[in-house]
C-alpha positions as CSV (number, residue, x, y, z in Angstrom):
1,X,-19.3,-9.3,-21.1
2,X,-15.9,-10.6,-19.5
3,X,-16.7,-13.5,-17.0
4,X,-15.0,-10.8,-14.1
5,X,-17.5,-8.5,-14.8
6,X,-20.7,-10.5,-13.9
7,X,-19.4,-11.4,-10.5
8,X,-21.7,-8.3,-8.9
9,X,-24.3,-9.2,-11.0
10,X,-24.4,-13.1,-10.0
11,X,-24.0,-12.0,-6.0
12,X,-27.2,-10.0,-6.4
13,X,-29.2,-12.5,-8.5
14,X,-28.3,-15.4,-6.1
15,X,-29.5,-13.0,-3.1
16,X,-32.2,-11.9,-4.4
17,X,-33.5,-15.9,-5.4
18,X,-32.4,-16.9,-1.9
19,X,-34.6,-14.3,-0.4
20,X,-37.7,-14.7,-2.3
21,X,-37.4,-18.4,-1.0
22,X,-37.3,-17.7,3.1
23,X,-40.4,-17.2,3.3
24,X,-41.0,-21.2,3.3
25,X,-38.5,-21.2,5.8
26,X,-40.2,-19.8,8.7
27,X,-38.7,-17.5,11.2
28,X,-35.5,-18.3,12.0
29,X,-32.2,-16.8,13.1
30,X,-30.5,-17.6,9.7
31,X,-33.5,-15.6,8.3
32,X,-32.6,-12.5,10.2
33,X,-28.9,-13.1,9.5
34,X,-29.5,-13.4,5.7
35,X,-32.1,-10.0,6.1
36,X,-29.9,-7.5,8.0
37,X,-27.0,-8.5,5.8
38,X,-28.9,-7.9,2.8
39,X,-29.8,-4.7,4.3
40,X,-25.9,-3.5,5.1
41,X,-24.5,-5.2,2.0
42,X,-26.7,-6.2,-0.9
43,X,-29.4,-3.7,-0.9
44,X,-27.1,-1.1,-0.7
45,X,-24.8,-2.4,-3.7
46,X,-27.6,-2.8,-6.1
47,X,-28.4,0.8,-5.3
48,X,-24.9,2.0,-6.1
49,X,-25.3,-0.1,-9.7
50,X,-28.6,1.6,-10.5
51,X,-30.9,-1.7,-9.6
52,X,-33.4,0.2,-8.4
53,X,-36.1,-2.6,-8.7
54,X,-33.9,-5.0,-7.1
55,X,-32.8,-2.8,-4.5
56,X,-36.3,-2.1,-3.5
57,X,-37.5,-5.8,-3.2
58,X,-34.3,-6.6,-1.4
59,X,-35.6,-4.2,0.9
60,X,-39.1,-4.8,1.5
61,X,-38.0,-8.3,2.0
62,X,-35.4,-7.7,4.5
63,X,-38.2,-6.0,6.8
64,X,-40.5,-8.2,6.6
65,X,-38.1,-11.0,7.8
66,X,-36.5,-8.4,10.7
67,X,-40.4,-6.8,11.7
68,X,-42.9,-8.8,10.4
69,X,-45.8,-6.7,12.0
70,X,-44.3,-3.6,10.7
71,X,-44.1,-4.9,7.4
72,X,-47.6,-5.8,7.8
73,X,-49.0,-2.7,9.1
74,X,-47.9,-0.6,6.1
75,X,-48.7,-3.0,3.0
76,X,-52.4,-3.5,4.9
77,X,-52.6,0.6,5.0
78,X,-51.5,0.9,1.4
79,X,-53.7,-1.5,0.0
80,X,-56.7,-0.6,2.3
81,X,-55.9,2.9,0.6
82,X,-55.5,1.6,-2.7
83,X,-58.9,2.9,-4.6
84,X,-58.3,6.5,-2.9
85,X,-54.8,6.7,-4.2
86,X,-55.8,5.7,-7.4
87,X,-58.6,8.5,-7.2
88,X,-56.4,10.7,-6.4
89,X,-53.5,10.0,-9.2
90,X,-56.2,10.5,-11.3
91,X,-57.2,13.9,-10.4
92,X,-53.9,14.9,-10.0
93,X,-52.6,13.8,-13.8
94,X,-55.6,15.1,-15.8
95,X,-54.6,19.1,-16.0
96,X,-51.2,17.5,-16.7
97,X,-52.0,15.1,-19.4
98,X,-54.0,18.1,-20.9
99,X,-51.6,20.7,-20.8
100,X,-48.7,17.9,-22.4
101,X,-51.0,16.5,-25.2
102,X,-52.0,20.2,-26.2
103,X,-48.3,21.0,-26.3
104,X,-47.7,18.0,-28.5
105,X,-45.5,15.6,-26.1
106,X,-45.7,11.9,-26.2
107,X,-45.6,11.0,-23.2
108,X,-46.8,8.2,-20.7
109,X,-47.7,8.9,-17.0
110,X,-47.6,6.5,-13.8
111,X,-48.6,6.4,-10.6
112,X,-46.7,4.6,-8.3
113,X,-46.8,3.6,-4.4
114,X,-43.7,4.0,-2.5
115,X,-41.8,1.3,-1.4
116,X,-42.8,-0.2,2.0
117,X,-39.5,-0.1,3.4
118,X,-39.3,3.7,2.3
119,X,-42.4,4.7,4.3
120,X,-41.2,2.8,6.9
121,X,-38.0,5.1,6.7
122,X,-40.3,8.2,6.5
123,X,-42.5,6.5,9.7
124,X,-39.1,6.4,11.7
125,X,-37.3,9.7,10.7
126,X,-40.9,11.9,11.1
127,X,-42.1,10.3,14.2
128,X,-45.4,9.5,12.7
129,X,-47.9,6.9,11.6
130,X,-48.2,5.8,8.2
131,X,-51.7,7.6,8.1
132,X,-49.4,10.9,8.6
133,X,-47.3,10.3,5.6
134,X,-49.0,12.0,2.8
135,X,-46.6,11.1,-0.1
136,X,-46.9,7.7,-0.1
137,X,-46.5,7.9,-4.3
138,X,-44.9,9.4,-7.1
139,X,-46.0,10.4,-10.5
140,X,-43.6,9.5,-13.4
141,X,-43.7,10.8,-16.3
142,X,-41.8,9.3,-19.4
143,X,-41.5,11.6,-22.7
144,X,-40.7,9.9,-26.2
145,X,-38.1,12.3,-27.0
146,X,-35.2,11.8,-29.2
147,X,-31.9,12.1,-27.7
148,X,-30.9,15.7,-29.0
149,X,-34.2,17.3,-27.2
150,X,-34.1,15.2,-24.0
151,X,-32.9,17.5,-21.7
152,X,-34.9,20.6,-23.1
153,X,-38.2,18.4,-23.0
154,X,-37.7,17.6,-19.3
155,X,-37.1,20.9,-18.5
156,X,-40.1,22.3,-20.8
157,X,-42.3,19.6,-19.0
158,X,-41.2,20.4,-15.9
159,X,-42.5,24.4,-16.4
160,X,-45.7,23.0,-17.4
161,X,-45.9,21.2,-14.6
162,X,-45.3,24.1,-12.2
163,X,-47.4,26.3,-13.9
164,X,-50.4,24.2,-12.6
165,X,-49.2,23.1,-9.2
166,X,-46.9,25.1,-6.9
167,X,-43.7,23.9,-6.7
168,X,-41.2,23.5,-3.3
169,X,-37.9,24.9,-4.2
170,X,-35.9,22.7,-1.9
171,X,-36.9,19.6,-3.0
172,X,-36.0,20.0,-6.6
173,X,-33.3,17.3,-8.1
174,X,-31.5,17.8,-11.1
175,X,-29.9,14.8,-12.5
176,X,-30.5,15.6,-15.9
177,X,-27.5,18.1,-16.0
178,X,-25.4,16.0,-13.6
179,X,-26.1,12.1,-13.7
180,X,-25.6,9.8,-10.6
181,X,-22.3,7.8,-11.0
182,X,-24.3,5.2,-11.9
183,X,-25.5,6.7,-15.1
184,X,-29.1,7.5,-13.5
185,X,-30.7,10.9,-15.2
186,X,-34.2,12.3,-13.9
187,X,-35.6,15.6,-13.1
188,X,-37.5,15.5,-10.0
189,X,-40.0,17.8,-7.9
190,X,-42.4,17.7,-5.7
191,X,-45.3,19.8,-6.1
192,X,-48.4,20.7,-3.8
193,X,-51.4,18.8,-5.0
194,X,-54.8,19.2,-5.0
195,X,-55.9,18.9,-0.9
196,X,-52.7,20.7,-0.6
197,X,-51.0,17.0,-0.5
198,X,-47.4,17.2,-1.6
199,X,-47.0,14.7,-4.7
200,X,-43.2,13.8,-6.2
201,X,-43.2,13.8,-9.8
202,X,-40.3,12.0,-11.8
203,X,-39.8,13.7,-15.3
204,X,-37.4,11.6,-17.6
205,X,-37.4,10.0,-21.1
206,X,-38.0,6.5,-22.3
207,X,-34.1,5.5,-22.8
208,X,-33.3,7.6,-19.2
209,X,-36.1,5.3,-17.6
210,X,-35.0,2.4,-19.1
211,X,-31.0,3.1,-17.5
212,X,-33.1,3.9,-14.5
213,X,-34.9,0.5,-14.1
214,X,-32.7,-1.9,-15.5
215,X,-29.3,-0.7,-13.6
216,X,-25.8,-0.3,-14.9
217,X,-25.2,-4.0,-16.0
218,X,-25.2,-4.2,-19.6
219,X,-26.6,-7.6,-21.6
220,X,-26.9,-9.8,-18.3
221,X,-30.1,-10.8,-16.9
222,X,-31.3,-11.4,-13.2
223,X,-34.6,-14.0,-12.4
224,X,-37.7,-12.5,-12.3
225,X,-35.8,-9.2,-13.7
226,X,-35.4,-8.7,-17.6
227,X,-33.9,-5.9,-20.0
228,X,-30.7,-4.9,-20.8
229,X,-28.3,-3.5,-18.3
230,X,-25.7,-0.9,-19.3
231,X,-22.2,-1.9,-18.2
232,X,-19.6,0.0,-17.6
233,X,-16.3,-1.9,-18.5
234,X,-13.5,0.8,-17.5
235,X,-14.8,-0.1,-13.6
236,X,-14.1,-2.5,-11.2
237,X,-16.8,-2.6,-8.1
238,X,-15.4,-3.7,-4.5
239,X,-16.9,-3.3,-0.9
240,X,-15.0,-1.5,2.0
241,X,-15.0,-3.6,5.4
242,X,-18.4,-2.0,6.5
243,X,-19.6,-3.0,3.1
244,X,-20.4,0.1,1.0
245,X,-19.8,-0.5,-2.4
246,X,-16.9,1.6,-4.1
247,X,-16.7,2.2,-8.1
248,X,-12.8,2.2,-9.2
249,X,-11.1,2.7,-12.6
250,X,-10.2,-0.7,-14.5
251,X,-6.9,-1.9,-13.0
252,X,-7.3,0.0,-9.7
253,X,-4.6,-1.0,-7.5
254,X,-5.2,-1.6,-3.0
255,X,-3.3,1.8,-2.8
256,X,-6.0,3.4,-5.2
257,X,-8.8,2.1,-3.0
258,X,-7.3,3.7,0.0
259,X,-7.4,6.9,-1.1
260,X,-11.2,6.5,-2.3
261,X,-11.6,5.9,1.3
262,X,-9.4,9.1,2.5
263,X,-6.5,11.1,1.6
264,X,-4.7,10.2,4.8
265,X,-5.7,6.4,5.0
266,X,-3.6,6.4,1.3
267,X,-0.7,8.4,2.2
268,X,-0.1,6.0,5.4
269,X,-1.2,2.5,3.2
270,X,1.5,-0.1,3.3
271,X,-0.6,-2.8,2.1
272,X,-4.2,-4.5,2.5
273,X,-6.1,-7.9,3.1
274,X,-8.4,-9.0,0.6
275,X,-9.9,-12.6,1.4
276,X,-7.6,-12.8,4.4
277,X,-4.6,-13.0,2.8
278,X,-2.3,-9.8,2.9
279,X,-1.6,-8.2,-0.3
280,X,0.6,-5.2,-1.4
281,X,-0.2,-1.7,-2.0
282,X,0.2,-2.9,-5.3
283,X,-2.1,-5.9,-5.6
284,X,-4.7,-5.0,-8.5
285,X,-8.8,-5.3,-7.5
286,X,-11.5,-7.2,-8.9
287,X,-14.8,-7.3,-9.0
288,X,-16.9,-8.0,-5.4
289,X,-13.5,-7.8,-3.3
290,X,-13.8,-6.6,0.1
291,X,-10.7,-4.9,1.1
292,X,-9.1,-4.1,4.4
293,X,-6.6,-1.2,4.8
294,X,-3.5,-1.6,6.5
295,X,-1.5,1.7,7.7
296,X,1.6,2.7,9.2
297,X,2.3,6.1,10.7
298,X,6.3,5.6,9.2
299,X,4.5,5.0,5.5
300,X,4.6,8.4,3.5
301,X,4.0,8.8,-0.4
302,X,7.0,8.4,-2.9
303,X,7.1,9.0,-6.8
304,X,7.1,5.2,-7.3
305,X,3.6,5.3,-6.2
306,X,3.1,7.0,-9.7
307,X,3.8,4.4,-11.5
308,X,1.1,1.9,-10.7
309,X,-2.0,3.9,-9.3
310,X,-4.8,4.7,-11.7
311,X,-7.3,6.4,-10.3
312,X,-7.5,10.5,-10.7
313,X,-7.9,10.8,-6.7
314,X,-4.8,9.3,-5.8
315,X,-2.6,10.2,-8.4
316,X,-3.5,14.2,-7.5
317,X,-3.2,13.4,-3.9
318,X,0.4,11.5,-4.6
319,X,1.8,14.6,-6.5
320,X,0.2,17.3,-3.9
321,X,2.1,15.1,-0.9
322,X,5.4,15.2,-2.7
323,X,5.3,18.6,-3.5
324,X,4.9,19.2,0.0
325,X,7.7,17.0,0.9
326,X,9.8,18.7,-1.6
327,X,8.8,21.8,-0.3
328,X,9.6,20.6,3.6
329,X,12.8,19.5,2.6
330,X,13.8,22.4,0.6
331,X,13.0,24.7,3.7
332,X,14.8,22.5,5.7
333,X,17.8,22.8,3.6
334,X,18.0,26.4,2.9
335,X,18.0,26.7,7.3
336,X,21.0,24.3,7.1
337,X,23.1,26.5,4.8
338,X,22.4,29.5,6.6
339,X,23.2,28.0,9.9
340,X,26.4,26.9,8.8
341,X,27.4,29.7,6.9
342,X,26.8,31.9,9.6
343,X,28.5,29.7,11.6
344,X,31.8,29.9,9.5
345,X,31.0,34.0,9.0
346,X,30.7,33.3,5.5
347,X,28.4,36.0,3.7
348,X,26.5,35.5,0.5
349,X,23.8,36.6,-1.4
350,X,21.0,35.1,-3.3
351,X,23.0,35.5,-6.3
352,X,25.8,33.4,-5.1
353,X,23.4,31.0,-4.0
354,X,21.9,30.4,-7.6
355,X,25.8,30.5,-9.2
356,X,26.3,27.7,-6.6
357,X,23.9,25.6,-7.9
358,X,24.3,26.0,-11.4
359,X,28.0,25.2,-10.5
360,X,27.1,22.2,-9.0
361,X,24.7,20.9,-11.9
362,X,21.6,21.6,-10.0
363,X,18.3,22.7,-12.3
364,X,16.8,24.5,-9.7
365,X,18.1,26.1,-6.2
366,X,15.3,24.5,-4.6
367,X,16.8,20.8,-5.9
368,X,20.2,21.8,-4.3
369,X,18.4,22.6,-0.6
370,X,16.6,19.1,-1.0
371,X,19.5,17.4,-1.3
372,X,21.3,19.2,1.4
373,X,18.6,18.0,3.6
374,X,18.2,14.3,3.0
375,X,22.0,14.1,3.0
376,X,23.1,14.3,-0.5
377,X,24.9,17.1,-0.7
378,X,27.6,18.2,2.1
379,X,27.8,22.3,3.2
380,X,31.4,22.0,2.9
381,X,31.6,21.4,0.1
382,X,29.1,24.1,-0.7
383,X,31.2,26.1,1.1
384,X,34.2,25.9,-0.9
385,X,32.3,25.9,-4.2
386,X,31.0,29.5,-3.1
387,X,35.1,30.5,-2.2
388,X,36.7,29.0,-5.1
389,X,37.8,31.7,-7.1
390,X,36.0,31.2,-11.2
391,X,38.3,31.1,-13.8
392,X,38.2,33.8,-16.5
393,X,39.6,34.3,-19.8
394,X,42.1,36.7,-20.0
395,X,43.8,37.9,-23.0
396,X,47.1,36.5,-24.1
397,X,50.0,37.8,-22.7
398,X,52.1,39.8,-25.2
399,X,55.0,38.5,-26.7
400,X,54.2,35.1,-26.0
401,X,53.8,32.6,-28.8
402,X,51.0,30.1,-27.8
403,X,52.1,26.2,-28.0
404,X,49.5,24.3,-30.2
405,X,47.9,21.8,-27.8
406,X,49.0,18.8,-30.1
407,X,52.6,19.5,-29.0
408,X,51.3,18.8,-25.0
409,X,51.0,15.4,-26.0
410,X,54.5,14.7,-25.3
411,X,54.4,16.5,-22.1
412,X,53.1,15.7,-18.5
413,X,53.0,17.3,-15.4
414,X,54.5,16.1,-12.2
415,X,52.2,16.8,-9.5
416,X,53.9,17.1,-6.0
417,X,57.3,15.9,-7.2
418,X,55.6,12.2,-6.7
419,X,53.3,11.5,-8.4
420,X,53.7,11.3,-12.6
421,X,51.1,11.5,-15.5
422,X,48.0,12.5,-13.4
423,X,45.0,13.8,-15.0
424,X,44.9,17.8,-14.9
425,X,43.4,20.5,-16.7
426,X,44.8,23.9,-17.8
427,X,43.1,26.7,-16.2
428,X,41.9,29.4,-18.1
429,X,42.2,32.3,-15.9
430,X,46.0,32.1,-17.4
431,X,46.5,29.9,-20.1
432,X,49.5,27.9,-19.1
433,X,52.1,26.9,-21.4
434,X,55.3,24.1,-21.5
435,X,58.4,26.0,-19.9
436,X,55.9,28.2,-17.6
437,X,56.7,28.0,-13.6
438,X,53.3,26.4,-12.8
439,X,51.5,24.8,-10.0
440,X,48.6,22.2,-9.0
441,X,45.5,23.5,-7.6
442,X,42.9,20.9,-6.2
443,X,39.3,22.3,-7.4
444,X,36.1,20.7,-6.0
445,X,34.6,20.9,-9.1
446,X,37.0,20.6,-11.7
447,X,39.8,18.5,-10.5
448,X,43.4,19.3,-10.7
449,X,43.8,22.4,-12.3
450,X,47.3,23.9,-13.5
451,X,48.0,27.4,-13.0
452,X,50.9,29.6,-13.7
453,X,52.7,31.4,-10.6
454,X,52.3,34.5,-12.0
455,X,48.4,33.9,-12.4
456,X,46.3,36.6,-11.3
457,X,44.2,34.6,-8.8
458,X,47.7,33.4,-7.8
459,X,47.6,35.1,-4.6
460,X,44.2,35.2,-3.7
461,X,44.3,30.6,-3.9
462,X,47.5,30.3,-1.9
463,X,46.1,32.5,0.6
464,X,42.6,31.0,1.2
465,X,43.3,27.2,0.0
466,X,47.4,26.6,0.9
467,X,46.3,23.1,1.6
468,X,44.7,22.4,-1.6
469,X,47.9,24.0,-3.8
470,X,50.8,21.4,-4.7
471,X,53.5,21.9,-6.7
472,X,54.2,21.3,-10.4
473,X,56.4,21.0,-13.5
474,X,56.6,20.0,-17.2
475,X,58.2,16.8,-17.9
476,X,58.9,14.2,-20.8
477,X,56.4,11.6,-21.0
478,X,57.7,8.5,-19.6
């Protein structure tokens, strides 16, 4: 495992070791501060990583240091009921063992008390004393099943158990079909056992149990915790300002993190703060970073963001935002064109707009609308393109012998009598030949076009665009 992937496990390792040593320190503000920090930061981190043993011990120790009387009261109640609890577990599992054995399953059944912190949480939520909490323990059934039969075996065991005890359908938790983000797989149900007491039953395989007990870190040991840990090398784990753990893909940036918080936070993100240093939205995150996001109402997504974000959520949200911006700009551009053309009393059809976009080189009409909206395209130019006559080839003139184009190499055209050797194109609508009376027309898209004076379009051009018509004549090149 790379050093960068060990940082989270180092943090948890050191914190658990510190908690275990705080007993000798006695009650102090420092100990209470460490306990509070553990509750809000380290225990949630362990939970997200699937390190449930570490999470449970951290929560219990934190409660012990923050509310010793309650901790001691619950611990004493659990200890006093230990014999009763063990007797009840034996009564509960006996018919289950018989059924599973008869069906040929290889298995282990464990009964374990809920953690002190978990019971305290139930007491707070239900506003009752520990004596009124009935599900003080859970039953765990661990199957020795091959990989290809894991899920089917778990569901078969669930069926056998619910044949014996009535299940509460509202308490079914299926983490077989969709495992938790940290890889946790298990099937949980709550059934009505002897004496009408609710009992939680967890069904999983040996492999699933190892992952559930030892978490998502692979090949990394904690003090007091043994076993292999499953690592996800493609992930990076970082924290929000409130201490919530976030898992992102490797090479995730500040912008990816911002989008993981909320799409609006991502859309207006201008940077962040990590370890008291301001960083850009492109800054790549490292395990253990605590990230503060900076936003501005003037910031909006742009296409460049797609070049460095890596998370699926960020990429999808950016693309969605860009599409919305494009749609908005296209609507604005269309409205501008409609308003201007109406003021000019220029009529047009949808077909005219499509032709206009094609003549201007746009792939789609919406692209032209966007260019108008952002000021890259002048509406006056669009008007001239719309009204400018299109040149259509005509049949060759009778009794006229066309000159080979190579003969034009020795000729030039003088425009406006003062300009020589200008670049020009002969129009297709009348095919001017050396010796023909001609004039020049300054087109919007095709530069200077040379027409015959008797061109079929000549009258229309002179009437509509007299300011763009220039005298011209054939001349020998200098």
